[in-house]
C-alpha positions as CSV (number, residue, x, y, z in Angstrom):
1,X,-80.3,167.8,267.1
2,X,-83.6,165.9,267.0
3,X,-86.6,167.6,265.5
4,X,-90.2,166.6,265.9
5,X,-91.9,166.3,262.5
6,X,-95.6,166.6,263.6
7,X,-96.2,169.7,261.6
8,X,-94.9,167.9,258.5
9,X,-97.1,164.9,259.1
10,X,-100.1,167.1,259.7
11,X,-99.5,168.8,256.4
12,X,-99.1,165.5,254.6
13,X,-102.4,164.3,256.1
14,X,-104.1,167.6,255.4
15,X,-104.9,168.3,259.1
16,X,-104.5,171.5,261.1
17,X,-102.8,172.2,264.4
18,X,-106.3,173.0,265.7
19,X,-107.5,169.6,264.7
20,X,-104.6,168.0,266.6
21,X,-105.2,170.2,269.6
22,X,-108.8,168.9,269.8
23,X,-107.6,165.3,269.7
24,X,-104.7,165.6,272.1
25,X,-106.5,166.9,275.2
26,X,-103.7,169.3,276.3
27,X,-103.4,173.0,276.4
28,X,-102.9,174.8,273.1
29,X,-99.8,176.6,274.6
30,X,-98.1,173.3,275.5
31,X,-99.0,171.7,272.1
32,X,-97.7,174.7,270.3
33,X,-94.3,174.5,272.1
34,X,-94.2,170.8,271.3
35,X,-94.9,171.3,267.6
36,X,-92.4,174.2,267.3
37,X,-89.7,172.2,269.0
38,X,-89.5,174.6,271.9
39,X,-89.6,172.0,274.7
40,X,-86.8,170.0,276.3
41,X,-88.9,166.9,277.1
42,X,-92.0,165.0,275.9
43,X,-94.1,162.7,278.0
44,X,-94.4,159.2,276.8
45,X,-98.2,159.4,277.0
46,X,-98.1,162.4,274.6
47,X,-95.9,160.4,272.2
48,X,-98.3,157.5,272.3
49,X,-101.3,159.9,271.7
50,X,-99.5,161.4,268.7
51,X,-98.8,158.0,267.0
52,X,-102.3,156.8,267.6
53,X,-103.9,160.1,266.4
54,X,-101.6,160.5,263.4
55,X,-101.7,156.7,262.7
56,X,-97.9,156.5,262.1
57,X,-95.0,154.7,263.6
58,X,-93.1,156.5,266.3
59,X,-90.0,156.7,264.1
60,X,-91.9,159.0,261.7
61,X,-92.3,161.6,264.4
62,X,-88.6,162.4,264.6
63,X,-85.8,163.6,262.4
64,X,-82.2,164.2,263.1
65,X,-80.9,167.5,262.0
66,X,-77.2,168.1,261.3
67,X,-76.5,171.3,263.4
68,X,-73.3,172.0,261.5
69,X,-75.3,172.4,258.2
70,X,-77.6,175.0,259.8
71,X,-74.8,177.5,260.6
């Protein structure tokens, strides 16, 4: 399973979800679903916004989770 690490990055950079919400120009509900890994797709334009706003490579946004270790 792939997990989006945006909350981790926000924490590392000492930013809040609200700060990111103001930067992203999307609804808070959609952003919240994205941040909580409750979405099945992500638009490329939103990925691009994330890497620009967070100033990180796109590879930093994702992490592969071993599902068998979570059971």
